[in-house]
Structures are given as structure tokens and as C-alpha cells.
Rosetta silent file (secondary structure, phi, psi, omega in degrees, C-alpha in Angstrom):
SEQUENCE: XXXXXXXXXXXXXXXXXXXXXXXXXXXXXXXXXXXXXXXXXXXXXXXXXXXXXXXXXXXXXXXXXXXXXXXXXXXXXXXXXXXXXXXXXXXXXXXXXXXXXXXXXXXXXXXXXXXXXXX
SCORE:     score description
SCORE:     0.000 S_00000001
   1 L     0.000  131.238 -176.860    0.000    0.000    0.000 S_00000001
   2 L   -66.716  128.579  175.235    1.425    3.372   -1.028 S_00000001
   3 L    74.917    8.685 -178.407    2.534    5.581    1.854 S_00000001
   4 L   -60.474  132.259  178.554    1.586    3.040    4.541 S_00000001
   5 E   -91.684  134.986 -178.378    3.035    3.950    7.920 S_00000001
   6 L   -89.390  -38.689 -175.193    4.636    1.148    9.873 S_00000001
   7 L   -84.691  168.441 -178.198    5.040    2.795   13.264 S_00000001
   8 L   -69.408  157.608 -179.573    2.348    3.835   15.722 S_00000001
   9 H   -53.339  -43.272 -176.954    0.607    7.206   15.464 S_00000001
  10 H   -68.508  -15.348 -178.962    2.377    8.570   18.542 S_00000001
  11 H   -91.611    6.678 -174.412    5.776    7.811   16.983 S_00000001
  12 L   -80.841   70.505  171.429    5.213   10.095   13.981 S_00000001
  13 L  -136.468  129.732    0.843    8.015   12.554   14.452 S_00000001
  14 L   -81.197  162.812  177.611    9.184   14.180   12.324 S_00000001
  15 L   -73.917  149.306  178.827    6.198   14.877   10.109 S_00000001
  16 E  -144.448  160.387  175.320    6.557   14.205    6.407 S_00000001
  17 E  -119.364  142.817  175.485    4.739   14.613    3.108 S_00000001
  18 E  -121.718  122.384  178.154    4.783   12.087    0.253 S_00000001
  19 E  -118.548  155.818  175.094    4.045   13.330   -3.267 S_00000001
  20 E  -121.171  126.376  174.155    3.927   11.525   -6.577 S_00000001
  21 L  -108.614 -178.978  179.788    5.050   13.181   -9.796 S_00000001
  22 L   -63.032  -33.281 -174.017    5.076   11.688  -13.268 S_00000001
  23 L  -107.720  -12.962 -172.188    8.674   10.512  -12.864 S_00000001
  24 E  -156.861  168.144  168.690    9.205   10.039   -9.115 S_00000001
  25 E  -105.184  134.081 -175.740    7.967    9.731   -5.544 S_00000001
  26 E  -123.261  124.688  178.862    9.052   12.693   -3.405 S_00000001
  27 E  -113.999  122.572  179.772    9.254   12.587    0.394 S_00000001
  28 E  -116.758  131.670 -176.069    9.733   15.909    2.212 S_00000001
  29 E  -132.989  130.345  176.495   10.511   16.031    5.924 S_00000001
  30 E   -82.004  119.563  179.326   10.976   19.059    8.194 S_00000001
  31 L  -136.102   60.161 -177.073   14.154   18.603   10.246 S_00000001
  32 L   -65.085  147.343  175.469   15.140   22.091   11.429 S_00000001
  33 L    79.746    8.765  179.880   18.279   22.496   13.476 S_00000001
  34 L  -108.192  163.624  172.087   19.941   19.301   12.261 S_00000001
  35 L  -101.668  156.723  178.790   23.028   18.696   10.182 S_00000001
  36 H   -61.146  -32.297 -179.443   22.983   16.535    7.064 S_00000001
  37 H   -67.793  -21.816 -179.006   25.447   14.186    8.773 S_00000001
  38 H   -86.599   -0.806 -176.308   22.910   13.477   11.551 S_00000001
  39 E  -113.134  132.893  177.725   20.298   12.206    9.053 S_00000001
  40 E  -120.726  136.640  175.623   20.290    8.714    7.541 S_00000001
  41 E  -123.207  125.420 -177.338   18.176    7.525    4.594 S_00000001
  42 E  -133.551  154.452  172.732   18.097    3.784    3.892 S_00000001
  43 E  -101.226  130.721  178.952   16.273    1.350    1.624 S_00000001
  44 E  -133.065   85.338 -175.416   14.774   -1.655    3.393 S_00000001
  45 L    63.699 -128.317  179.804   12.967   -3.734    0.788 S_00000001
  46 L   -83.431    9.639 -176.491    9.909   -1.754   -0.346 S_00000001
  47 E  -109.242  146.911  169.053   10.393    0.746    2.495 S_00000001
  48 E  -104.121  128.576 -177.795   12.272    4.002    2.763 S_00000001
  49 E  -113.066  127.699  174.899   13.691    4.481    6.258 S_00000001
  50 E  -113.032  130.420  176.719   14.555    7.896    7.708 S_00000001
  51 E  -150.290  158.680 -179.895   16.413    8.032   10.998 S_00000001
  52 E   170.770 -165.374 -179.541   18.582   10.344   13.011 S_00000001
  53 E  -147.010  132.005  173.204   18.819   12.386   16.162 S_00000001
  54 E  -109.669  122.650 -176.799   18.108   16.011   16.984 S_00000001
  55 L   -96.362  154.694  175.744   19.900   17.174   20.111 S_00000001
  56 L   -62.797  144.516 -176.732   18.931   19.943   22.495 S_00000001
  57 L   -85.727  -13.636 -179.638   20.656   23.197   21.646 S_00000001
  58 L  -126.689  152.562 -179.391   21.404   24.256   25.213 S_00000001
  59 L   -86.515  154.169  174.654   23.040   22.500   28.110 S_00000001
  60 L   -60.006  139.731  179.424   21.381   21.884   31.461 S_00000001
  61 L    92.054   -1.419  179.212   22.096   24.756   33.836 S_00000001
  62 L   -96.379   51.506 -179.224   22.148   27.445   31.099 S_00000001
  63 L   104.118  161.467 -176.850   19.068   29.242   32.330 S_00000001
  64 L   -92.391  123.851  177.921   15.638   28.109   33.409 S_00000001
  65 L   -77.108  124.622 -179.876   13.383   26.646   30.708 S_00000001
  66 L   -95.212  -27.141 -179.236    9.903   28.156   30.994 S_00000001
  67 L  -158.146  135.840  179.354    8.313   26.272   28.114 S_00000001
  68 L  -135.662  112.198 -179.777    9.516   23.461   25.839 S_00000001
  69 L  -116.064  -20.314 -178.462    7.493   22.447   22.775 S_00000001
  70 L   -72.002  147.533 -178.553   10.188   21.443   20.288 S_00000001
  71 L   -94.430  133.460  177.555   10.864   17.746   19.861 S_00000001
  72 L  -129.061  160.747  176.774   14.331   16.362   20.491 S_00000001
  73 E   118.700 -168.560 -178.885   15.787   12.894   20.456 S_00000001
  74 E   -85.197  153.782  175.710   16.088   10.061   17.996 S_00000001
  75 E  -136.046  157.483  179.907   13.579    9.394   15.250 S_00000001
  76 E  -151.673  113.321  177.719   12.800    6.477   12.957 S_00000001
  77 E  -120.786  133.229 -179.397   10.260    6.706   10.123 S_00000001
  78 E  -126.686  114.557 -174.599    9.537    3.793    7.799 S_00000001
  79 E  -120.296  128.707  177.456    7.381    4.550    4.764 S_00000001
  80 E   -77.388  134.302  173.167    6.223    2.020    2.180 S_00000001
  81 L  -116.468  156.459  179.577    6.697    3.013   -1.426 S_00000001
  82 L   -59.047  157.146  179.723    5.207    1.178   -4.424 S_00000001
  83 L   -58.402  -22.859 -178.869    7.168   -1.703   -5.911 S_00000001
  84 L   -77.580   -8.162  179.332    7.926    0.516   -8.898 S_00000001
  85 E   -69.738  134.068 -179.165   10.078    2.835   -6.741 S_00000001
  86 L  -102.625   78.204 -176.325   13.761    2.572   -7.627 S_00000001
  87 H   -58.106  -30.512 -179.078   15.305    3.113   -4.176 S_00000001
  88 H   -66.128  -14.610  179.404   18.783    2.298   -5.517 S_00000001
  89 H  -110.612   11.515 -177.872   18.573    5.523   -7.576 S_00000001
  90 L   -65.124  149.310  176.085   17.157    7.746   -4.822 S_00000001
  91 E  -126.339  138.968 -179.984   18.645   11.191   -4.185 S_00000001
  92 E  -124.149  133.584  176.737   18.480   13.096   -0.891 S_00000001
  93 E  -128.392  140.864  177.395   18.981   16.838   -0.379 S_00000001
  94 E  -123.807  113.293 -175.820   18.913   18.744    2.898 S_00000001
  95 E  -144.170  130.945  178.233   18.358   22.489    2.551 S_00000001
  96 L    53.675   38.327  176.793   16.969   25.119    4.940 S_00000001
  97 L    80.328    7.863 -179.684   15.912   22.454    7.441 S_00000001
  98 E  -120.116  124.888  174.812   13.968   20.367    4.918 S_00000001
  99 E   -92.365  126.430  177.487   15.053   16.908    3.781 S_00000001
 100 E  -120.661  117.962  177.840   13.824   16.050    0.271 S_00000001
 101 E  -110.822  122.272  179.404   14.230   12.470   -0.950 S_00000001
 102 E  -110.394  121.549 -178.034   13.393   11.861   -4.614 S_00000001
 103 E  -115.447  111.402 -179.406   12.879    8.231   -5.632 S_00000001
 104 E   -62.499  152.005  174.227   12.554    7.658   -9.390 S_00000001
 105 E   -89.216  150.430  171.701    9.795    5.439  -10.745 S_00000001
 106 L   -71.307  160.498 -178.815   10.547    2.433  -12.897 S_00000001
 107 H   -55.261  -35.932 -176.961    9.523    2.653  -16.543 S_00000001
 108 H   -66.368  -17.540 -179.146    6.509    0.407  -15.927 S_00000001
 109 H   -94.290  -14.199 -177.127    5.035    3.015  -13.550 S_00000001
 110 L   -79.475  145.423  178.472    5.367    6.012  -15.833 S_00000001
 111 L   -66.769  138.285  179.178    2.426    7.173  -17.877 S_00000001
 112 L  -122.091  134.843  177.743    2.738    6.285  -21.528 S_00000001
 113 L   -86.393  127.482  179.773    1.027    8.038  -24.371 S_00000001
 114 L  -114.250  122.685 -178.469   -0.535    5.610  -26.833 S_00000001
 115 L   -79.025  131.327  177.278   -1.372    6.932  -30.264 S_00000001
 116 L   -95.040  119.745 -178.697   -4.776    5.930  -31.590 S_00000001
 117 L   -98.873  142.918  177.698   -4.623    5.234  -35.285 S_00000001
 118 L   -78.379  143.936 -179.848   -7.614    5.463  -37.589 S_00000001
 119 L   -79.843    0.000    0.000   -8.512    2.262  -39.443 S_00000001
């Protein structure tokens, strides 16, 4: 099933979007405050796995925290992609806090124009 989530609802951090274009499946994930080196993208059969860790930006004892809403810690997201996804050709870019993974479709998944000829 396309886009099927493997983990429980409460484990859905970070949030992500999955789009389908004519040539690829595109997964966009907001990961502000991280470095590209702290993010891992792996292929696990028909699944794309995103994992990493976002650390707190301040040390304990550096002032009193009055409110904390940002999420920190390790994350693991496993998203099913269609069998036509070519994970071995995937490309990942991390820019302005957004990870974009583009997974090309196999030829069999791309739309093909068929010319109708008159008899």
C-alpha cells in the first residue's frame, strides 16, 4: 500500500509529506536544526527508512526553561513506497531544514502516451 506507515501514530516525528510526480515519488521532511550528517536515509525492501537524532541546543544549567514544545531525540520513520520505486537511484537533499528524498519510478510506472490510429 502506497505511503503506509509502519510505526504507531504517537511515533510520527518528524512529520513528512509524500508526493507523486510523473517521474518520481518525493518525500519531504521538516528537520530544522539538524546537520545533514545526523540524518540517515536507507532502503529496506519496499520501504524508505529515515532516521537520526536532533539534540537539544542548550546545556542543562544554562538558564531556566519556561516552556519546551520542540521535539528532540532520535527518530525512525519507515514509509512504504510502491514496488515501482527505484530506491537504488534515490537522491536526498537537505536544505533550509527540509530533507527532500526523490525516488525515481521504474519505466513500468510512468504514464505512456498511446497513439490511436484510424482504421
